[in-house]
N, C-alpha and C positions, 0 to 999 in steps of 0.2 A: 319952470317959472310959476306954475299955479300953486297958490298957497293952500294946500290941502292939509297941512299939519303932519304929513307923512315923515317918518324919520329918515335921515340921510343914511348912506351906507355906513359912514363912520359911527353914527349914533346907534344904528342897529347892531353893530358888532361890538359895542362897548361892553366889557365884562360886568356882570351883576355882582355886587358885593354881598356876600353871605357869610354867616358865622353860626357854628354850633359849638356848644360847650357842655361839659359834664363835670360835676363835682365827684371827688373820690368817694367810694363806698366807705361807710363808717367802719373803723376797726379799733380794737383795743389790744395793746396800749395805743392811745391816741398819738399820732405823729406830731412832733414839735412844729413842723411846717407842712403846709398843704398846697397843692397845685391843682388847677383846673385843667382838664384836657380840652384843647381848643382846636377846631378845624375852621380856617378862614380862607375864602376864595374871593377874588375880585381883581381890582385894578392894581396900579403901582403904588408903592409906599404905604402898604396897609399897616396900621397900628391898632392896638387893642388895649383895653383897660377893664378892670373889675369895677362894677357899680353895686354897692350894697343898698338894699331898700328895706330897712327895719320898719316894722309895723308902727304906724302912728308917728313917724319921725321923718325928717328930710333924708334924701338919698345922699350917700357918701361915695365919692369916686376915688379910685387910685390913679396913679400917673399913667399916661400913655406909654406903651412899650412897643418895640418892633414886633411884628407878627411872629408867633412861634407856636409849637404844638403843645406847650405847657405854659400856663400863666400862674405865677405864685400869688397868694393872697397878700396884698400890699399892706405896708405898715399903717396906712391911713385907715384901713378897714379892720385890722386885727383887734383893736380894743373893743369894737362892737360885738365881737364873737366870744368875749370872756364870759358871757351869760348864756351861751348856747348858740345853736345855728340860727341864721337869719336869711331871708330871701335875698337874691341878687342875680345879676346877669353879666354877660360879657358884651361890651360895645366895641365896634370896630369902625374905622374910617380910612379913606384912601386919599390920594393926592387930588383926585377930581372933586372932592367934597362929598362923596357918597358916604353914607353911614348905615349901619345895621346893628341889630342886637340879637343875642341869643334868647331862647325861652328862659323863663325864670327857673332858678334852682335854689336849693338850700346850701348856703356856704357853710363849710365845716367849722365847728367851734375851736377855740384856742385852748390847748391843754394847760394843766396846772404848772406851777413853778417849783414843784418839789414839796409842797405842803398840801394838807387837806384840812383846811380851817374848819373848826367845829362851830356851827351856827344854830342857836336855839331860838333866836328872835332877831329882829333887825332894828337898829336904832334909827328912828325917824319921827319927825314932828307931824307927818301927814297921817290922816285917818285911814291907813291901809293895813290889811292883814293878808297873809298868804294861805291859801287853801291847798293842801298837799294830800294827794290821794295815793294810797299804796296798793300793791299787789297786782291788780289787773285780771283777776280770775273770772269775774262776772262780766262777760262781754256786753250784755245789754246795759248794765250799769255804766260801763265806760262810755258807751255811745250816748246815753242819756245825759250824763254829766257834761260831756262836751257840748251837746245841744243847748243845755241850760246856760253854760258859761258864754257860749257864742250869742245867744239871744239877749242875755243881760249885759253884754259888752264888758264882761268880767274876764278874769284870767285864773288859771289853775296850773298846778304842777303835778305830774304823774310819775310816780316811782314804781316801775313795773318789774316783776320777776320774770326771767326768761322762761321758767318752767310753765308759767301761765300763758305768756305771749305765743309760745309755740303751738298752742291750741286755737289761736284766733283764726277767724276767716280773713281772706285777703281784703275784703271790703272794710273790715274794722281797721286793719293796718293802714289802708289808704286814708281812712277818715282821721286817724290820729296824725298821720303825716301832714294832711291838709290843715289841721288845726294848729300844728307847729308853724307851718309856713305862714299862716294868717295871724300869728301872734296870739292865738287864743290860749294855748297851753305851752308849757315848758317841760322838757323831758328830764328824767332823773333815773339813775340806776338803783335798783333795790337788790342787786345781786341775782344770781341764778335762782336760788331758793332760800328758804330760811335755814341756812346751814352754817352760818358763821356766828361768832360771838366774841366775848371778851378775851378768850384764850386762843383764838384762831391765830395760827402762825402766818407770817407773811406769804410763804408759798401756798398755804391753803386758801388764804383770802384772795391771792392773785389768781388762782385757778377758778375760784367762784366768779370773780369779776370778768375774767377772760371768757368764761363760758357764756356770760350774759351778753357778749358781743353778738350772739345769735339774735337777740332782741333788736339791737341797733340795726343789723343788716335787714331783718324782716320788715321793720317799719321804715327803714331807709333814712333814719335820723339818729345822729349820735346822742347818747345820754350825757356825755361830758358837757359841763364840768360839775354836775351835781350828783352826789351819792348819798343815799339814806341806808344805813346798815339795818338789817332785820332786827326787830325788837328795840332798835336804838342802841344796841349793844356793840361796843367796840373796844379794842385794845390797841397796843402799839403795832402789832402785826397787821391788823386790818387797816389802820391809818396809813402805814407805810405802803401797803399794797395799793390803796386807793390813790395816793399821791403818785406813785410810780406808773399807774395806769392812765393818769391824766386828769383825775378829778381834783378840782380846786376846793370844793366845799363838801363837808360832811354835814348834811342837813338833818337836824333833830327838830324839836318842837317845844313850845311852852304851853300849848293848850291841847289836851288829849280828850277827844270825844268818846273814846272807848266804844266806837260804833261797831267794832268787830264782835262785841258781845251780844249784839242783836237788839239794842234798845229801839224804841219807836223813833220816828222821824222828829217828832216834837221834842223828845229828850235830847237827841243829837243837836238839834238847832239851839236848844236852851244852853247846852254845855258850850257850844262853839261861840255863841253870841255873848253869853255871860262871862266867859273866860277871856274874851278878846281884849287886847290892848293895842295901841298903835305899834305896828311892827310885829305883831304876834304871828307865829307859824302854827297853824291849826292842823292837827293830825286827823285824817279821815281815811277811809278805804273805799275801793270801788265795789260797793255793795248796794243792793236795792234800797235799803232803808236810808243810806247816806245820799243816794241820788234823790230820794223823796225829800230829805231834809234840805 
């Protein structure tokens, strides 16, 4: 009868609602559908749902479903994943009103629909351009560019070659993954190496793209749906391979800084700013002079 606030036997024995969820590892070709592996424990009538939390936008929730070991990405969320992976989590509830959520993870992107649309610029009335950085050979430059984009609250796209990423430190891979999760950068495939071109057959191009799955697995982020062919060179075989692998967009450019030739930072800056129009895609590389620019 003393009001000490102690739990009753019934309360003390009530099960605690818990949930853990894991996104599938990125693979190429990208699967048409994706499921999250879920482990949920707790009371009676446990239900779960996917919640997407895109950077700078309101969260989007899928419908509640009965607890299961696998939870598909719902139709409500899939449109958000057409431009790459975004953060999200799994939320659960039970009959007693208890709720819990998993730790955040990157939800896998939605693959293409059988085409690899060629994009050289974007039609927009807004004063935005896209900075796209290729290769990924210079690790210090990759890290510095990410730091600058984050500080300036800007964004960038990185098209990495697997032959370069395989040389990275684990710390840089984690830094890139965190930047994707925070909405600072978008991933893009540049193929395994500069080994494809206008005459590449579909099997040759498919092998090159599939080899670059090593990059996705090491960073832990899928490069779907953006692909930039080395040298900007493509033919029917390469476009077919890109579409079959899951890439929606073949990303080219309308402003070329030619930074790979070694110009000064001021020259790179002048070329980028001087050539930019609304919706321009500006070609740069992960090089020290470009980071300085």
